[in-house]
VEXVEX-215705 format. One record per residue: x, y, z of N, C-alpha, C in turn; residue in one letter; chain. Coordinates in pm, 1 decimal, always signed. Atoms other than C-alpha are relative to their C-alpha. Layout:
<n_px=X | n_py=Y | n_pz=Z | ca_px=X | ca_py=Y | ca_pz=Z | c_px=X | c_py=Y | c_pz=Z | code=a | unit=A>
...
// end
This chain:
<n_px=+6.1 | n_py=-86.8 | n_pz=-135.7 | ca_px=+1544.6 | ca_py=+7072.0 | ca_pz=-4864.6 | c_px=-97.2 | c_py=-53.8 | c_pz=+8.6 | code=m | unit=A>
<n_px=+220.6 | n_py=+36.1 | n_pz=+5.4 | ca_px=+1215.5 | ca_py=+6904.8 | ca_pz=-4753.4 | c_px=-5.9 | c_py=+4.6 | c_pz=+156.7 | code=a | unit=A>
<n_px=+104.6 | n_py=-52.4 | n_pz=-144.2 | ca_px=+1013.6 | ca_py=+6968.7 | ca_pz=-4448.1 | c_px=-59.6 | c_py=-144.5 | c_pz=+106.6 | code=f | unit=A>
<n_px=+34.1 | n_py=+124.2 | n_pz=-31.6 | ca_px=+1005.3 | ca_py=+6659.5 | ca_pz=-4201.7 | c_px=-44.9 | c_py=+39.0 | c_pz=+150.3 | code=r | unit=A>
<n_px=+39.9 | n_py=+3.3 | n_pz=-136.0 | ca_px=+809.6 | ca_py=+6570.7 | ca_pz=-3885.4 | c_px=-5.1 | c_py=-101.2 | c_pz=+72.8 | code=v | unit=A>
<n_px=-22.3 | n_py=+174.2 | n_pz=-67.9 | ca_px=+862.6 | ca_py=+6281.5 | ca_pz=-3623.9 | c_px=-20.2 | c_py=+60.5 | c_pz=+168.6 | code=i | unit=A>
<n_px=+22.3 | n_py=-31.6 | n_pz=-131.8 | ca_px=+691.4 | ca_py=+6242.3 | ca_pz=-3351.9 | c_px=+45.5 | c_py=-99.2 | c_pz=+109.1 | code=n | unit=A>
<n_px=-90.2 | n_py=+79.1 | n_pz=-54.9 | ca_px=+899.1 | ca_py=+6111.1 | ca_pz=-3036.1 | c_px=-91.1 | c_py=-65.3 | c_pz=+147.2 | code=k | unit=A>
<n_px=+89.4 | n_py=+88.0 | n_pz=-44.6 | ca_px=+714.3 | ca_py=+5871.5 | ca_pz=-2827.8 | c_px=+119.3 | c_py=+16.2 | c_pz=+210.3 | code=t | unit=A>
<n_px=-124.8 | n_py=-50.4 | n_pz=-2.8 | ca_px=+949.8 | ca_py=+5995.0 | ca_pz=-2462.6 | c_px=-19.5 | c_py=-134.6 | c_pz=+124.3 | code=l | unit=A>
<n_px=+3.9 | n_py=+62.6 | n_pz=-114.6 | ca_px=+1043.4 | ca_py=+5718.4 | ca_pz=-2162.6 | c_px=+28.5 | c_py=-5.8 | c_pz=+132.1 | code=t | unit=A>
<n_px=-36.8 | n_py=-25.7 | n_pz=-137.6 | ca_px=+1160.3 | ca_py=+5886.0 | ca_pz=-1905.2 | c_px=+91.4 | c_py=+35.2 | c_pz=+38.5 | code=g | unit=A>
<n_px=-147.5 | n_py=-21.0 | n_pz=-23.4 | ca_px=+1514.2 | ca_py=+5879.9 | ca_pz=-1930.9 | c_px=+30.7 | c_py=-29.7 | c_pz=-99.3 | code=g | unit=A>
<n_px=-41.3 | n_py=-104.8 | n_pz=+71.1 | ca_px=+1704.2 | ca_py=+6011.0 | ca_pz=-2206.1 | c_px=-50.2 | c_py=-102.9 | c_pz=-136.4 | code=n | unit=A>
<n_px=+61.8 | n_py=+38.9 | n_pz=+186.1 | ca_px=+1556.1 | ca_py=+5938.5 | ca_pz=-2585.0 | c_px=+99.0 | c_py=+87.7 | c_pz=-66.0 | code=d | unit=A>
<n_px=-27.4 | n_py=-54.6 | n_pz=+136.0 | ca_px=+1758.2 | ca_py=+6011.2 | ca_pz=-2865.6 | c_px=-99.3 | c_py=+0.5 | c_pz=-57.8 | code=q | unit=A>
<n_px=+159.8 | n_py=-108.3 | n_pz=+73.6 | ca_px=+1568.5 | ca_py=+6238.7 | ca_pz=-3071.5 | c_px=-20.0 | c_py=-161.9 | c_pz=-147.2 | code=l | unit=A>
<n_px=-2.2 | n_py=+121.5 | n_pz=+51.5 | ca_px=+1660.3 | ca_py=+5953.3 | ca_pz=-3365.6 | c_px=+43.4 | c_py=-132.5 | c_pz=+29.7 | code=t | unit=A>
<n_px=-111.9 | n_py=+100.0 | n_pz=+32.7 | ca_px=+1874.8 | ca_py=+5607.7 | ca_pz=-3394.7 | c_px=+26.5 | c_py=+10.3 | c_pz=-84.2 | code=t | unit=A>
<n_px=-30.6 | n_py=+7.8 | n_pz=+131.8 | ca_px=+1979.0 | ca_py=+5662.9 | ca_pz=-3747.8 | c_px=+50.1 | c_py=+168.7 | c_pz=+19.3 | code=t | unit=A>
<n_px=-118.7 | n_py=-114.4 | n_pz=+38.7 | ca_px=+2239.9 | ca_py=+5919.5 | ca_pz=-3828.3 | c_px=-99.7 | c_py=+47.4 | c_pz=-130.9 | code=h | unit=A>
<n_px=+113.3 | n_py=-128.2 | n_pz=+98.7 | ca_px=+1960.9 | ca_py=+6219.6 | ca_pz=-3975.8 | c_px=+48.1 | c_py=+107.2 | c_pz=+22.7 | code=t | unit=A>
<n_px=-42.9 | n_py=-163.3 | n_pz=+55.6 | ca_px=+2132.2 | ca_py=+6508.2 | ca_pz=-4116.5 | c_px=-117.2 | c_py=+98.1 | c_pz=+32.0 | code=p | unit=A>
<n_px=+158.3 | n_py=-104.2 | n_pz=+27.0 | ca_px=+1877.2 | ca_py=+6861.6 | ca_pz=-4038.4 | c_px=+86.3 | c_py=+89.7 | c_pz=-19.5 | code=a | unit=A>
<n_px=-104.9 | n_py=-213.8 | n_pz=+4.6 | ca_px=+2001.7 | ca_py=+7243.4 | ca_pz=-4158.9 | c_px=-86.4 | c_py=+29.1 | c_pz=+101.6 | code=r | unit=A>
<n_px=+84.3 | n_py=-147.0 | n_pz=-115.9 | ca_px=+1711.7 | ca_py=+7334.5 | ca_pz=-3815.1 | c_px=-68.9 | c_py=-87.0 | c_pz=+48.5 | code=g | unit=A>
<n_px=+151.9 | n_py=+48.3 | n_pz=-70.0 | ca_px=+1493.8 | ca_py=+7185.8 | ca_pz=-3577.3 | c_px=-80.6 | c_py=+82.4 | c_pz=+102.8 | code=f | unit=A>
<n_px=+32.4 | n_py=-15.5 | n_pz=-105.4 | ca_px=+1239.8 | ca_py=+7263.7 | ca_pz=-3341.9 | c_px=-70.7 | c_py=-137.3 | c_pz=+78.8 | code=m | unit=A>
<n_px=+74.6 | n_py=+60.2 | n_pz=-67.8 | ca_px=+1110.8 | ca_py=+7083.5 | ca_pz=-3041.7 | c_px=-184.0 | c_py=+31.8 | c_pz=+81.7 | code=v | unit=A>
<n_px=+127.2 | n_py=-57.5 | n_pz=-121.1 | ca_px=+707.6 | ca_py=+7091.7 | ca_pz=-2887.9 | c_px=-60.6 | c_py=-76.7 | c_pz=+52.8 | code=w | unit=A>
<n_px=+53.8 | n_py=+53.1 | n_pz=-163.6 | ca_px=+610.6 | ca_py=+7005.0 | ca_pz=-2519.9 | c_px=-159.5 | c_py=+19.9 | c_pz=-37.5 | code=n | unit=A>
<n_px=+166.2 | n_py=+36.4 | n_pz=+52.6 | ca_px=+210.0 | ca_py=+6907.6 | ca_pz=-2638.7 | c_px=-44.4 | c_py=+84.9 | c_pz=+127.5 | code=d | unit=A>
<n_px=+124.5 | n_py=+23.4 | n_pz=-92.8 | ca_px=-42.3 | ca_py=+7036.5 | ca_pz=-2405.3 | c_px=-6.0 | c_py=-58.2 | c_pz=+99.6 | code=s | unit=A>
<n_px=+106.8 | n_py=+93.8 | n_pz=-68.7 | ca_px=-182.2 | ca_py=+6774.5 | ca_pz=-2286.5 | c_px=+161.8 | c_py=-95.4 | c_pz=+58.5 | code=a | unit=A>
<n_px=-115.0 | n_py=+58.6 | n_pz=-100.4 | ca_px=+194.4 | ca_py=+6599.2 | ca_pz=-2136.5 | c_px=+14.1 | c_py=-1.1 | c_pz=+79.3 | code=n | unit=A>
<n_px=+30.4 | n_py=-9.4 | n_pz=-122.4 | ca_px=+223.1 | ca_py=+6568.7 | ca_pz=-1780.7 | c_px=+135.4 | c_py=+122.3 | c_pz=+58.6 | code=a | unit=A>
<n_px=-159.6 | n_py=-112.5 | n_pz=-60.8 | ca_px=+596.9 | ca_py=+6773.9 | ca_pz=-1741.4 | c_px=+37.9 | c_py=+99.3 | c_pz=-116.9 | code=a | unit=A>
<n_px=-78.2 | n_py=+3.7 | n_pz=+66.8 | ca_px=+829.9 | ca_py=+6970.2 | ca_pz=-1894.4 | c_px=+83.4 | c_py=-94.1 | c_pz=-84.7 | code=v | unit=A>
<n_px=-74.1 | n_py=+84.2 | n_pz=+66.5 | ca_px=+1063.0 | ca_py=+6832.7 | ca_pz=-2179.6 | c_px=+159.3 | c_py=+46.3 | c_pz=-29.4 | code=i | unit=A>
<n_px=-175.7 | n_py=-59.3 | n_pz=-22.4 | ca_px=+1427.6 | ca_py=+6887.6 | ca_pz=-2125.7 | c_px=+85.4 | c_py=-84.5 | c_pz=-134.2 | code=l | unit=A>
<n_px=-89.8 | n_py=+31.3 | n_pz=+152.1 | ca_px=+1674.9 | ca_py=+6905.8 | ca_pz=-2459.8 | c_px=+145.8 | c_py=-20.6 | c_pz=+51.3 | code=l | unit=A>
<n_px=-126.6 | n_py=-14.3 | n_pz=+33.8 | ca_px=+2045.8 | ca_py=+6822.5 | ca_pz=-2508.1 | c_px=+92.5 | c_py=-76.7 | c_pz=-42.7 | code=g | unit=A>
<n_px=-94.9 | n_py=+124.4 | n_pz=-28.2 | ca_px=+2323.2 | ca_py=+6589.2 | ca_pz=-2495.3 | c_px=-36.9 | c_py=-187.2 | c_pz=+57.7 | code=d | unit=A>
<n_px=-24.2 | n_py=+174.2 | n_pz=-43.4 | ca_px=+2375.1 | ca_py=+6207.6 | ca_pz=-2458.9 | c_px=+23.5 | c_py=+38.9 | c_pz=+156.4 | code=k | unit=A>
<n_px=-45.5 | n_py=-32.3 | n_pz=-127.8 | ca_px=+2475.4 | ca_py=+6359.5 | ca_pz=-2115.4 | c_px=-104.5 | c_py=+54.4 | c_pz=+105.0 | code=n | unit=A>
<n_px=+108.4 | n_py=-45.0 | n_pz=-35.3 | ca_px=+2092.0 | ca_py=+6494.0 | ca_pz=-2026.7 | c_px=+7.6 | c_py=-39.9 | c_pz=+122.4 | code=i | unit=A>
<n_px=+117.5 | n_py=+138.9 | n_pz=-115.5 | ca_px=+1946.7 | ca_py=+6477.7 | ca_pz=-1672.8 | c_px=-58.6 | c_py=+169.6 | c_pz=+78.0 | code=s | unit=A>
<n_px=+154.3 | n_py=-118.5 | n_pz=+0.7 | ca_px=+1699.3 | ca_py=+6742.6 | ca_pz=-1484.9 | c_px=+128.7 | c_py=+128.4 | c_pz=+105.4 | code=a | unit=A>
<n_px=-102.2 | n_py=-102.0 | n_pz=+35.0 | ca_px=+2019.9 | ca_py=+6954.8 | ca_pz=-1409.7 | c_px=+108.1 | c_py=+50.1 | c_pz=-59.8 | code=t | unit=A>
<n_px=-88.5 | n_py=+4.0 | n_pz=+101.2 | ca_px=+2232.9 | ca_py=+6943.6 | ca_pz=-1696.3 | c_px=-41.8 | c_py=+0.3 | c_pz=-140.2 | code=l | unit=A>
<n_px=+82.2 | n_py=+46.2 | n_pz=+130.1 | ca_px=+2067.2 | ca_py=+7044.0 | ca_pz=-2056.7 | c_px=-51.2 | c_py=+95.1 | c_pz=-55.7 | code=f | unit=A>
<n_px=+72.1 | n_py=-146.7 | n_pz=+80.1 | ca_px=+1979.0 | ca_py=+7341.6 | ca_pz=-2312.3 | c_px=-67.2 | c_py=+41.2 | c_pz=+19.2 | code=g | unit=A>
<n_px=+207.7 | n_py=-68.6 | n_pz=+7.1 | ca_px=+1614.6 | ca_py=+7376.6 | ca_pz=-2332.9 | c_px=-56.7 | c_py=-93.4 | c_pz=+111.0 | code=y | unit=A>
<n_px=+82.3 | n_py=+35.2 | n_pz=-67.6 | ca_px=+1389.2 | ca_py=+7327.7 | ca_pz=-2081.5 | c_px=-151.8 | c_py=+47.0 | c_pz=-85.9 | code=s | unit=A>
<n_px=+120.7 | n_py=+6.7 | n_pz=+120.5 | ca_px=+1097.5 | ca_py=+7281.7 | ca_pz=-2315.2 | c_px=-170.6 | c_py=+28.5 | c_pz=+109.4 | code=i | unit=A>
<n_px=+153.1 | n_py=+9.6 | n_pz=-90.3 | ca_px=+712.4 | ca_py=+7381.2 | ca_pz=-2102.2 | c_px=-119.1 | c_py=-65.7 | c_pz=-71.6 | code=a | unit=A>
<n_px=+131.3 | n_py=+87.5 | n_pz=+60.1 | ca_px=+375.2 | ca_py=+7234.6 | ca_pz=-2161.8 | c_px=-50.9 | c_py=+65.8 | c_pz=-84.1 | code=k | unit=A>
<n_px=+73.2 | n_py=-102.9 | n_pz=+89.4 | ca_px=+225.7 | ca_py=+7388.4 | ca_pz=-2490.3 | c_px=+116.6 | c_py=+102.8 | c_pz=-20.7 | code=g | unit=A>
<n_px=-46.4 | n_py=-87.5 | n_pz=+68.4 | ca_px=+517.5 | ca_py=+7567.8 | ca_pz=-2573.9 | c_px=+124.0 | c_py=-63.6 | c_pz=-123.0 | code=s | unit=A>
<n_px=-59.2 | n_py=+27.9 | n_pz=+68.6 | ca_px=+840.6 | ca_py=+7511.5 | ca_pz=-2778.2 | c_px=+159.1 | c_py=+51.5 | c_pz=-34.6 | code=s | unit=A>
<n_px=-135.8 | n_py=-91.6 | n_pz=+26.4 | ca_px=+1228.0 | ca_py=+7565.1 | ca_pz=-2870.1 | c_px=-27.5 | c_py=+99.7 | c_pz=-91.2 | code=t | unit=A>
<n_px=-34.9 | n_py=-79.9 | n_pz=+180.0 | ca_px=+1306.3 | ca_py=+7838.8 | ca_pz=-3134.8 | c_px=+73.4 | c_py=-85.8 | c_pz=-92.3 | code=p | unit=A>
<n_px=-27.2 | n_py=+56.6 | n_pz=+164.2 | ca_px=+1392.2 | ca_py=+7713.1 | ca_pz=-3453.4 | c_px=+153.9 | c_py=+7.0 | c_pz=+51.8 | code=f | unit=A>
<n_px=-84.1 | n_py=-32.2 | n_pz=-32.4 | ca_px=+1720.4 | ca_py=+7597.2 | ca_pz=-3371.0 | c_px=+130.2 | c_py=-24.6 | c_pz=-151.3 | code=i | unit=A>
<n_px=-52.3 | n_py=+73.5 | n_pz=+135.9 | ca_px=+1987.7 | ca_py=+7578.1 | ca_pz=-3720.7 | c_px=+120.2 | c_py=+82.2 | c_pz=+14.8 | code=a | unit=A>
<n_px=-159.2 | n_py=-43.4 | n_pz=+29.8 | ca_px=+2333.7 | ca_py=+7631.5 | ca_pz=-3803.5 | c_px=+11.7 | c_py=+117.3 | c_pz=-126.8 | code=g | unit=A>
<n_px=+3.1 | n_py=-97.8 | n_pz=+129.1 | ca_px=+2465.8 | ca_py=+7854.8 | ca_pz=-4063.2 | c_px=+66.2 | c_py=-60.4 | c_pz=-66.6 | code=s | unit=A>
<n_px=-57.7 | n_py=+10.8 | n_pz=+132.3 | ca_px=+2505.6 | ca_py=+7837.8 | ca_pz=-4410.9 | c_px=-16.9 | c_py=-127.6 | c_pz=-64.7 | code=g | unit=A>
<n_px=+62.5 | n_py=+162.1 | n_pz=+93.2 | ca_px=+2475.4 | ca_py=+7480.2 | ca_pz=-4520.5 | c_px=+53.0 | c_py=-88.6 | c_pz=+135.8 | code=p | unit=A>
<n_px=-75.1 | n_py=+67.0 | n_pz=-70.9 | ca_px=+2660.8 | ca_py=+7317.6 | ca_pz=-4202.8 | c_px=-182.3 | c_py=-51.9 | c_pz=+74.6 | code=t | unit=A>
<n_px=+175.8 | n_py=+141.9 | n_pz=-34.8 | ca_px=+2356.9 | ca_py=+7021.7 | ca_pz=-4022.2 | c_px=+47.8 | c_py=-55.1 | c_pz=+124.7 | code=t | unit=A>
<n_px=-46.8 | n_py=+63.5 | n_pz=-120.7 | ca_px=+2333.6 | ca_py=+6838.5 | ca_pz=-3717.5 | c_px=-44.0 | c_py=-102.2 | c_pz=-10.7 | code=f | unit=A>
<n_px=+46.2 | n_py=+138.2 | n_pz=-31.1 | ca_px=+2252.6 | ca_py=+6484.0 | ca_pz=-3663.9 | c_px=-58.0 | c_py=-8.2 | c_pz=+61.4 | code=n | unit=A>
<n_px=+109.8 | n_py=+24.6 | n_pz=-88.0 | ca_px=+1950.2 | ca_py=+6404.2 | ca_pz=-3493.7 | c_px=+18.0 | c_py=-75.3 | c_pz=+137.2 | code=l | unit=A>
<n_px=+0.9 | n_py=+140.0 | n_pz=-146.3 | ca_px=+2068.2 | ca_py=+6071.2 | ca_pz=-3306.7 | c_px=+82.2 | c_py=+47.5 | c_pz=+96.6 | code=d | unit=A>
<n_px=-130.9 | n_py=-9.9 | n_pz=-72.7 | ca_px=+2362.0 | ca_py=+6316.6 | ca_pz=-3135.6 | c_px=-164.7 | c_py=+100.6 | c_pz=+140.2 | code=e | unit=A>
<n_px=+57.4 | n_py=-55.3 | n_pz=-123.6 | ca_px=+2041.7 | ca_py=+6486.1 | ca_pz=-2945.8 | c_px=-121.8 | c_py=-53.1 | c_pz=+58.1 | code=v | unit=A>
<n_px=+76.9 | n_py=+66.7 | n_pz=-111.3 | ca_px=+1833.3 | ca_py=+6403.0 | ca_pz=-2660.4 | c_px=-67.6 | c_py=+44.2 | c_pz=+105.4 | code=y | unit=A>
<n_px=+192.1 | n_py=-30.5 | n_pz=-92.8 | ca_px=+1484.3 | ca_py=+6427.0 | ca_pz=-2476.5 | c_px=+57.0 | c_py=-57.7 | c_pz=+119.1 | code=l | unit=A>
<n_px=+28.1 | n_py=+66.6 | n_pz=-170.8 | ca_px=+1418.5 | ca_py=+6349.5 | ca_pz=-2100.3 | c_px=-151.1 | c_py=+61.5 | c_pz=+26.9 | code=r | unit=A>
<n_px=+105.0 | n_py=-20.9 | n_pz=-31.9 | ca_px=+1093.6 | ca_py=+6354.1 | ca_pz=-2032.6 | c_px=-122.3 | c_py=-99.0 | c_pz=+104.4 | code=g | unit=A>
<n_px=+94.8 | n_py=+118.8 | n_pz=-129.8 | ca_px=+780.1 | ca_py=+6183.3 | ca_pz=-1815.8 | c_px=-14.4 | c_py=-120.6 | c_pz=-123.8 | code=t | unit=A>
<n_px=+39.9 | n_py=+100.0 | n_pz=+104.9 | ca_px=+710.2 | ca_py=+5817.6 | ca_pz=-1954.7 | c_px=-137.8 | c_py=-2.3 | c_pz=-117.6 | code=n | unit=A>
<n_px=+100.9 | n_py=-32.1 | n_pz=+51.8 | ca_px=+481.7 | ca_py=+5842.1 | ca_pz=-2222.1 | c_px=-44.8 | c_py=+116.1 | c_pz=-76.4 | code=n | unit=A>
<n_px=+33.3 | n_py=-122.6 | n_pz=+121.5 | ca_px=+461.2 | ca_py=+6211.2 | ca_pz=-2362.6 | c_px=+75.5 | c_py=+28.1 | c_pz=-49.4 | code=d | unit=A>
<n_px=-79.2 | n_py=+23.2 | n_pz=+167.6 | ca_px=+550.1 | ca_py=+6277.1 | ca_pz=-2693.2 | c_px=+5.3 | c_py=+120.1 | c_pz=-40.3 | code=v | unit=A>
<n_px=-61.7 | n_py=-33.4 | n_pz=+11.4 | ca_px=+754.5 | ca_py=+6501.5 | ca_pz=-2790.7 | c_px=-26.6 | c_py=+58.7 | c_pz=-174.8 | code=a | unit=A>
<n_px=+33.8 | n_py=-39.2 | n_pz=+171.7 | ca_px=+654.7 | ca_py=+6704.7 | ca_pz=-3161.2 | c_px=+114.1 | c_py=+76.0 | c_pz=-101.3 | code=r | unit=A>
<n_px=-74.5 | n_py=-102.5 | n_pz=+52.9 | ca_px=+946.0 | ca_py=+6769.3 | ca_pz=-3398.3 | c_px=-12.4 | c_py=+29.4 | c_pz=-122.9 | code=v | unit=A>
<n_px=+41.1 | n_py=+50.8 | n_pz=+125.0 | ca_px=+977.1 | ca_py=+6907.6 | ca_pz=-3692.9 | c_px=+175.9 | c_py=+88.1 | c_pz=-39.8 | code=i | unit=A>
<n_px=-177.5 | n_py=+3.4 | n_pz=+26.9 | ca_px=+1315.3 | ca_py=+6965.1 | ca_pz=-3882.9 | c_px=-10.4 | c_py=+18.2 | c_pz=-151.6 | code=y | unit=A>
<n_px=-57.8 | n_py=-10.8 | n_pz=+151.8 | ca_px=+1474.3 | ca_py=+7060.8 | ca_pz=-4230.5 | c_px=+92.6 | c_py=-85.4 | c_pz=-46.2 | code=l | unit=A>
<n_px=-52.9 | n_py=+97.6 | n_pz=+76.1 | ca_px=+1631.4 | ca_py=+6772.6 | ca_pz=-4435.1 | c_px=+71.8 | c_py=+22.1 | c_pz=-97.3 | code=s | unit=A>
// end
């Protein structure tokens, strides 16, 4: 198990957290206080009205983890936010 960090620059559309298969035991997304607006977290169908979390500026999601050996595939997690805002992602691989 390793601790990893991703800085993901958003495009203003639906952005995959990673573009390759990236298993993770758990993850957390931080919305930097310098960003323009909220960041939404969800699946590939994320929209302004359909999302899992709304992350305010200067806030984060809770640590999202499966039970036991369960892993998430980070390329199935999507973010939506303002163009050029940066999401900071911490995950355990």
